[in-house]
Biopython code that builds the backbone (N, CA, C, O; Angstrom):
import numpy as np
from Bio.PDB.StructureBuilder import StructureBuilder

atoms = [
    (1, "MET", "N", (-3.785, 7.544, -5.240)),
    (1, "MET", "CA", (-4.375, 6.375, -4.167)),
    (1, "MET", "C", (-3.463, 6.415, -3.022)),
    (1, "MET", "O", (-2.278, 6.666, -3.241)),
    (2, "ALA", "N", (-3.967, 6.146, -1.533)),
    (2, "ALA", "CA", (-3.055, 6.934, -0.543)),
    (2, "ALA", "C", (-2.393, 5.234, -0.191)),
    (2, "ALA", "O", (-2.981, 4.275, -0.690)),
    (3, "MET", "N", (-1.003, 4.987, 0.797)),
    (3, "MET", "CA", (-0.079, 4.307, 0.795)),
    (3, "MET", "C", (-1.337, 3.716, 2.485)),
    (3, "MET", "O", (-2.006, 4.368, 3.287)),
    (4, "PRO", "N", (-1.091, 2.319, 2.303)),
    (4, "PRO", "CA", (-1.584, 2.415, 3.600)),
    (4, "PRO", "C", (-0.366, 2.395, 4.435)),
    (4, "PRO", "O", (0.851, 2.363, 4.258)),
    (5, "LYS", "N", (-1.658, 2.447, 5.956)),
    (5, "LYS", "CA", (-0.390, 2.524, 6.959)),
    (5, "LYS", "C", (-0.472, 1.079, 7.896)),
    (5, "LYS", "O", (-1.514, 0.453, 8.094)),
    (6, "ARG", "N", (0.920, 0.700, 8.432)),
    (6, "ARG", "CA", (1.269, -0.136, 9.470)),
    (6, "ARG", "C", (-0.039, -0.375, 10.479)),
    (6, "ARG", "O", (-0.731, 0.531, 10.944)),
    (7, "PHE", "N", (-0.266, -2.202, 10.773)),
    (7, "PHE", "CA", (-0.977, -2.046, 11.671)),
    (7, "PHE", "C", (-3.029, -1.880, 11.634)),
    (7, "PHE", "O", (-3.832, -2.567, 12.266)),
    (8, "ASP", "N", (-3.359, -0.563, 10.516)),
    (8, "ASP", "CA", (-5.024, -0.520, 10.365)),
    (8, "ASP", "C", (-5.553, -1.728, 9.727)),
    (8, "ASP", "O", (-5.005, -2.723, 9.251)),
    (9, "LEU", "N", (-6.913, -1.318, 9.868)),
    (9, "LEU", "CA", (-7.580, -3.003, 9.382)),
    (9, "LEU", "C", (-7.002, -3.269, 8.247)),
    (9, "LEU", "O", (-6.506, -4.381, 8.069)),
    (10, "LYS", "N", (-6.960, -2.173, 7.156)),
    (10, "LYS", "CA", (-6.747, -2.595, 5.952)),
    (10, "LYS", "C", (-5.729, -3.744, 5.729)),
    (10, "LYS", "O", (-5.883, -4.768, 5.063)),
    (11, "GLU", "N", (-4.702, -3.353, 6.410)),
    (11, "GLU", "CA", (-3.351, -3.640, 5.970)),
    (11, "GLU", "C", (-3.339, -5.101, 6.578)),
    (11, "GLU", "O", (-2.963, -6.054, 5.896)),
    (12, "ASP", "N", (-3.869, -5.278, 8.214)),
    (12, "ASP", "CA", (-3.943, -6.835, 8.812)),
    (12, "ASP", "C", (-5.096, -7.236, 7.773)),
    (12, "ASP", "O", (-4.451, -6.835, 6.804)),
    (13, "LEU", "N", (-6.010, -7.597, 7.328)),
    (13, "LEU", "CA", (-6.976, -7.731, 6.985)),
    (13, "LEU", "C", (-6.064, -8.906, 5.126)),
    (13, "LEU", "O", (-6.178, -10.021, 4.615)),
    (14, "ALA", "N", (-5.368, -7.747, 4.918)),
    (14, "ALA", "CA", (-4.203, -7.613, 3.572)),
    (14, "ALA", "C", (-3.475, -8.904, 3.662)),
    (14, "ALA", "O", (-3.501, -9.812, 2.831)),
    (15, "PHE", "N", (-2.472, -8.842, 5.386)),
    (15, "PHE", "CA", (-1.755, -9.165, 4.791)),
    (15, "PHE", "C", (-2.208, -11.139, 5.673)),
    (15, "PHE", "O", (-1.479, -12.130, 5.615)),
    (16, "GLU", "N", (-3.259, -11.056, 6.194)),
    (16, "GLU", "CA", (-3.967, -12.356, 6.639)),
    (16, "GLU", "C", (-4.614, -13.190, 5.341)),
    (16, "GLU", "O", (-4.389, -14.348, 4.988)),
    (17, "THR", "N", (-5.509, -12.173, 4.756)),
    (17, "THR", "CA", (-5.542, -12.856, 2.876)),
    (17, "THR", "C", (-4.425, -13.806, 2.442)),
    (17, "THR", "O", (-4.536, -15.007, 2.199)),
    (18, "TRP", "N", (-3.111, -12.896, 2.379)),
    (18, "TRP", "CA", (-2.117, -13.251, 1.618)),
    (18, "TRP", "C", (-1.855, -14.714, 2.212)),
    (18, "TRP", "O", (-1.930, -15.756, 1.561)),
    (19, "ALA", "N", (-1.420, -14.560, 4.046)),
    (19, "ALA", "CA", (-1.105, -15.006, 4.941)),
    (19, "ALA", "C", (-1.445, -16.634, 4.686)),
    (19, "ALA", "O", (-0.786, -17.648, 4.457)),
    (20, "ASN", "N", (-3.227, -16.195, 4.906)),
    (20, "ASN", "CA", (-3.642, -17.757, 4.631)),
    (20, "ASN", "C", (-4.190, -18.604, 2.933)),
    (20, "ASN", "O", (-4.682, -19.638, 2.484)),
    (21, "SER", "N", (-3.689, -17.336, 2.555)),
    (21, "SER", "CA", (-3.952, -18.050, 0.909)),
    (21, "SER", "C", (-2.038, -19.547, 0.749)),
    (21, "SER", "O", (-1.659, -20.544, 0.134)),
    (22, "ASN", "N", (-1.608, -18.598, 1.784)),
    (22, "ASN", "CA", (-0.638, -19.250, 1.108)),
    (22, "ASN", "C", (-0.351, -20.409, 2.344)),
    (22, "ASN", "O", (0.830, -20.737, 2.460)),
    (23, "GLN", "N", (-0.892, -20.763, 2.856)),
    (23, "GLN", "CA", (-1.277, -21.966, 4.171)),
    (23, "GLN", "C", (-0.298, -21.386, 5.375)),
    (23, "GLN", "O", (0.046, -22.045, 6.356)),
    (24, "MET", "N", (-0.012, -20.350, 5.167)),
    (24, "MET", "CA", (0.603, -19.833, 6.771)),
    (24, "MET", "C", (0.006, -20.106, 8.092)),
    (24, "MET", "O", (-1.197, -19.935, 8.287)),
    (25, "ASP", "N", (0.757, -20.496, 8.940)),
    (25, "ASP", "CA", (-0.124, -21.165, 10.273)),
    (25, "ASP", "C", (-0.579, -19.641, 10.956)),
    (25, "ASP", "O", (0.514, -19.514, 11.508)),
    (26, "MET", "N", (-1.222, -18.539, 11.311)),
    (26, "MET", "CA", (-1.199, -17.641, 11.729)),
    (26, "MET", "C", (-1.719, -17.579, 13.442)),
    (26, "MET", "O", (-2.045, -16.712, 14.253)),
    (27, "ARG", "N", (-1.607, -18.651, 13.411)),
    (27, "ARG", "CA", (-1.685, -18.702, 15.433)),
    (27, "ARG", "C", (-0.328, -17.641, 16.138)),
    (27, "ARG", "O", (0.901, -17.623, 16.059)),
    (28, "GLN", "N", (-1.218, -16.968, 16.717)),
    (28, "GLN", "CA", (-0.616, -15.807, 17.784)),
    (28, "GLN", "C", (-0.918, -15.755, 19.153)),
    (28, "GLN", "O", (-2.062, -15.982, 19.547)),
    (29, "CYS", "N", (0.261, -15.399, 20.128)),
    (29, "CYS", "CA", (0.879, -15.667, 21.605)),
    (29, "CYS", "C", (-0.361, -14.517, 21.615)),
    (29, "CYS", "O", (-0.368, -13.551, 20.852)),
    (30, "PRO", "N", (-1.584, -14.847, 22.789)),
    (30, "PRO", "CA", (-2.449, -13.982, 23.062)),
    (30, "PRO", "C", (-1.792, -12.613, 23.806)),
    (30, "PRO", "O", (-2.175, -11.461, 23.604)),
    (31, "GLU", "N", (-0.806, -12.991, 24.632)),
    (31, "GLU", "CA", (-0.355, -11.851, 25.036)),
    (31, "GLU", "C", (0.533, -10.718, 24.521)),
    (31, "GLU", "O", (0.663, -9.538, 24.844)),
    (32, "SER", "N", (1.214, -11.674, 23.407)),
    (32, "SER", "CA", (2.376, -10.364, 22.880)),
    (32, "SER", "C", (1.953, -10.267, 21.089)),
    (32, "SER", "O", (2.273, -9.332, 20.354)),
    (33, "GLY", "N", (1.275, -11.325, 20.738)),
    (33, "GLY", "CA", (0.424, -10.768, 19.307)),
    (33, "GLY", "C", (2.125, -11.773, 18.260)),
    (33, "GLY", "O", (2.366, -11.888, 17.058)),
    (34, "ARG", "N", (2.572, -12.065, 19.009)),
    (34, "ARG", "CA", (3.759, -12.807, 18.465)),
    (34, "ARG", "C", (3.068, -14.161, 17.548)),
    (34, "ARG", "O", (2.160, -14.795, 18.086)),
    (35, "PHE", "N", (3.598, -14.604, 16.002)),
    (35, "PHE", "CA", (3.148, -15.225, 15.623)),
    (35, "PHE", "C", (3.679, -16.753, 15.931)),
    (35, "PHE", "O", (4.788, -16.788, 15.399)),
    (36, "PHE", "N", (3.430, -17.971, 16.506)),
    (36, "PHE", "CA", (4.465, -18.727, 17.679)),
    (36, "PHE", "C", (5.187, -19.181, 15.976)),
    (36, "PHE", "O", (6.399, -19.045, 16.140)),
    (37, "CYS", "N", (5.002, -19.520, 14.880)),
    (37, "CYS", "CA", (5.326, -19.808, 13.755)),
    (37, "CYS", "C", (6.552, -18.737, 13.072)),
    (37, "CYS", "O", (6.328, -17.637, 12.567)),
    (38, "PRO", "N", (7.537, -19.233, 13.182)),
    (38, "PRO", "CA", (9.237, -18.556, 12.770)),
    (38, "PRO", "C", (8.786, -17.593, 11.863)),
    (38, "PRO", "O", (8.758, -16.388, 12.114)),
    (39, "GLU", "N", (8.311, -18.283, 10.448)),
    (39, "GLU", "CA", (8.377, -17.986, 9.005)),
    (39, "GLU", "C", (6.609, -17.459, 8.938)),
    (39, "GLU", "O", (6.559, -16.553, 8.106)),
    (40, "THR", "N", (5.918, -17.591, 9.226)),
    (40, "THR", "CA", (5.101, -16.104, 9.298)),
    (40, "THR", "C", (5.486, -15.526, 10.160)),
    (40, "THR", "O", (5.345, -14.385, 9.719)),
    (41, "HIS", "N", (5.957, -15.399, 11.268)),
    (41, "HIS", "CA", (6.544, -14.219, 11.948)),
    (41, "HIS", "C", (7.306, -13.221, 11.065)),
    (41, "HIS", "O", (6.950, -12.078, 10.779)),
    (42, "ALA", "N", (8.461, -13.889, 10.672)),
    (42, "ALA", "CA", (8.865, -13.528, 9.561)),
    (42, "ALA", "C", (8.404, -12.802, 7.930)),
    (42, "ALA", "O", (8.790, -11.781, 7.361)),
    (43, "ALA", "N", (7.699, -13.560, 7.661)),
    (43, "ALA", "CA", (6.193, -12.919, 6.951)),
    (43, "ALA", "C", (6.158, -11.445, 7.101)),
    (43, "ALA", "O", (6.571, -10.521, 6.401)),
    (44, "ARG", "N", (5.482, -11.523, 8.326)),
    (44, "ARG", "CA", (4.650, -10.842, 8.777)),
    (44, "ARG", "C", (5.680, -9.596, 8.664)),
    (44, "ARG", "O", (5.190, -8.660, 8.033)),
    (45, "PHE", "N", (6.999, -9.374, 9.134)),
    (45, "PHE", "CA", (7.766, -8.201, 9.568)),
    (45, "PHE", "C", (8.071, -7.727, 7.306)),
    (45, "PHE", "O", (7.603, -6.992, 6.437)),
    (46, "ALA", "N", (8.827, -8.483, 7.434)),
    (46, "ALA", "CA", (9.214, -8.456, 6.075)),
    (46, "ALA", "C", (7.968, -7.497, 5.379)),
    (46, "ALA", "O", (8.225, -6.411, 4.859)),
    (47, "TRP", "N", (6.655, -8.036, 5.444)),
    (47, "TRP", "CA", (4.911, -7.068, 4.885)),
    (47, "TRP", "C", (5.195, -5.594, 5.126)),
    (47, "TRP", "O", (5.237, -4.701, 4.279)),
    (48, "LEU", "N", (5.451, -5.473, 6.914)),
    (48, "LEU", "CA", (5.691, -4.812, 6.781)),
    (48, "LEU", "C", (6.791, -3.709, 6.935)),
    (48, "LEU", "O", (6.548, -2.556, 7.292)),
    (49, "ALA", "N", (8.564, -4.414, 6.490)),
    (49, "ALA", "CA", (9.419, -3.602, 6.103)),
    (49, "ALA", "C", (9.170, -2.999, 4.353)),
    (49, "ALA", "O", (9.531, -1.927, 3.867)),
    (50, "SER", "N", (8.325, -4.299, 3.622)),
    (50, "SER", "CA", (7.884, -3.276, 2.549)),
    (50, "SER", "C", (6.970, -2.595, 2.674)),
    (50, "SER", "O", (6.768, -2.048, 1.590)),
    (51, "ILE", "N", (6.321, -2.317, 3.338)),
    (51, "ILE", "CA", (5.345, -1.353, 3.536)),
    (51, "ILE", "C", (6.019, 0.330, 3.459)),
    (51, "ILE", "O", (5.875, 1.138, 2.542)),
    (52, "ASP", "N", (6.785, 0.501, 4.767)),
    (52, "ASP", "CA", (7.751, 1.099, 5.303)),
    (52, "ASP", "C", (8.531, 1.670, 3.851)),
    (52, "ASP", "O", (8.389, 2.750, 3.277)),
    (53, "TYR", "N", (9.304, 0.626, 3.547)),
    (53, "TYR", "CA", (9.987, 1.075, 1.922)),
    (53, "TYR", "C", (9.018, 1.909, 0.882)),
    (53, "TYR", "O", (9.227, 2.973, 0.300)),
    (54, "CYS", "N", (8.203, 1.278, 0.870)),
    (54, "CYS", "CA", (6.849, 1.748, -0.151)),
    (54, "CYS", "C", (6.877, 3.188, 0.372)),
    (54, "CYS", "O", (7.792, 3.937, 0.031)),
    (55, "ARG", "N", (6.009, 3.551, 1.099)),
    (55, "ARG", "CA", (5.927, 4.984, 1.623)),
    (55, "ARG", "C", (7.127, 5.522, 1.837)),
    (55, "ARG", "O", (6.658, 6.660, 1.855)),
    (56, "GLU", "N", (8.418, 5.730, 2.040)),
    (56, "GLU", "CA", (9.310, 6.274, 2.086)),
    (56, "GLU", "C", (9.199, 6.539, 0.219)),
    (56, "GLU", "O", (8.864, 7.610, -0.288)),
    (57, "GLN", "N", (9.497, 5.535, -0.398)),
    (57, "GLN", "CA", (9.604, 6.015, -1.743)),
    (57, "GLN", "C", (9.129, 6.589, -2.360)),
    (57, "GLN", "O", (9.713, 7.319, -3.160)),
    (58, "VAL", "N", (7.799, 6.502, -2.247)),
    (58, "VAL", "CA", (5.869, 7.270, -2.230)),
    (58, "VAL", "C", (6.620, 8.792, -1.652)),
    (58, "VAL", "O", (6.665, 9.759, -2.412)),
    (59, "SER", "N", (6.957, 8.835, -0.813)),
    (59, "SER", "CA", (7.628, 10.096, -0.310)),
    (59, "SER", "C", (8.615, 10.577, -1.023)),
    (59, "SER", "O", (8.115, 11.437, -1.748)),
    (60, "VAL", "N", (9.784, 10.497, -1.227)),
    (60, "VAL", "CA", (11.181, 10.877, -1.893)),
    (60, "VAL", "C", (10.543, 11.785, -3.444)),
    (60, "VAL", "O", (10.610, 12.940, -3.864)),
    (61, "GLU", "N", (9.889, 10.388, -3.946)),
    (61, "GLU", "CA", (9.646, 11.362, -5.677)),
    (61, "GLU", "C", (7.973, 12.013, -5.170)),
    (61, "GLU", "O", (7.069, 11.718, -5.953)),
    (62, "ASN", "N", (7.610, 12.778, -4.039)),
    (62, "ASN", "CA", (6.838, 13.682, -4.386)),
    (62, "ASN", "C", (7.111, 14.607, -3.377)),
    (62, "ASN", "O", (6.325, 15.190, -2.630)),
    (63, "ASP", "N", (8.265, 14.663, -3.448)),
    (63, "ASP", "CA", (9.558, 16.171, -2.969)),
    (63, "ASP", "C", (9.821, 16.316, -4.111)),
    (63, "ASP", "O", (9.662, 17.361, -4.741)),
    (64, "ASP", "N", (10.317, 15.150, -4.584)),
    (64, "ASP", "CA", (11.207, 15.389, -5.890)),
    (64, "ASP", "C", (10.390, 16.056, -7.396)),
    (64, "ASP", "O", (10.874, 16.567, -8.407)),
    (65, "LEU", "N", (9.398, 15.861, -7.113)),
    (65, "LEU", "CA", (7.795, 16.502, -8.054)),
    (65, "LEU", "C", (7.693, 17.961, -7.696)),
    (65, "LEU", "O", (7.689, 18.928, -8.458)),
    (66, "SER", "N", (7.572, 17.912, -5.740)),
    (66, "SER", "CA", (7.265, 19.119, -5.212)),
    (66, "SER", "C", (8.202, 19.928, -5.873)),
    (66, "SER", "O", (7.790, 20.784, -6.655)),
    (67, "LYS", "N", (9.616, 19.754, -5.637)),
    (67, "LYS", "CA", (10.306, 20.689, -5.874)),
    (67, "LYS", "C", (10.954, 20.918, -7.100)),
    (67, "LYS", "O", (12.037, 21.502, -7.141)),
    (68, "THR", "N", (10.215, 20.389, -8.384)),
    (68, "THR", "CA", (10.169, 20.492, -9.886)),
    (68, "THR", "C", (9.459, 21.822, -9.713)),
    (68, "THR", "O", (9.831, 22.994, -9.643)),
    (69, "GLU", "N", (8.363, 21.229, -9.671)),
    (69, "GLU", "CA", (7.236, 21.802, -10.003)),
    (69, "GLU", "C", (7.310, 23.519, -9.473)),
    (69, "GLU", "O", (7.214, 24.447, -10.276)),
    (70, "SER", "N", (7.501, 23.713, -7.942)),
    (70, "SER", "CA", (8.146, 24.855, -7.406)),
    (70, "SER", "C", (9.085, 25.873, -8.246)),
    (70, "SER", "O", (9.099, 27.104, -8.240)),
    (71, "ALA", "N", (9.807, 25.008, -8.918)),
    (71, "ALA", "CA", (11.099, 25.141, -9.396)),
    (71, "ALA", "C", (10.643, 25.910, -10.992)),
    (71, "ALA", "O", (11.202, 26.634, -11.815)),
    (72, "GLY", "N", (9.297, 25.257, -10.830)),
    (72, "GLY", "CA", (9.075, 25.907, -12.790)),
    (72, "GLY", "C", (9.596, 25.027, -13.836)),
    (72, "GLY", "O", (9.610, 25.447, -14.993)),
    (73, "VAL", "N", (10.006, 23.905, -13.573)),
    (73, "VAL", "CA", (10.451, 22.788, -14.365)),
    (73, "VAL", "C", (9.589, 22.092, -15.284)),
    (73, "VAL", "O", (10.021, 21.141, -15.937)),
]
sb = StructureBuilder()
sb.init_structure("model")
sb.init_model(0)
sb.init_chain("A")
sb.init_seg("    ")
for serial, (resi, resn, name, xyz) in enumerate(atoms, 1):
    if name == "N":
        sb.init_residue(resn, " ", resi, " ")
    sb.init_atom(name, np.array(xyz, "f"), 0.0, 1.0, " ", f" {name:<3s}", serial, name[0])
structure = sb.get_structure()
């Protein structure tokens, strides 16, 4: 399974679905795209940070696995 990319359609939809299910205010500034509600804005950036963290961890684990396999361990 591939890790999601930031701001791709699936990832955007997943955040919107989660935020709507938690009754978050999804109104955005049409110019900047920033959420008007500070809580929604913070949740979006936390969401993106978690994706970045997970991508990094998967990358590190894959690198470690590749090193182990190439060493014949």
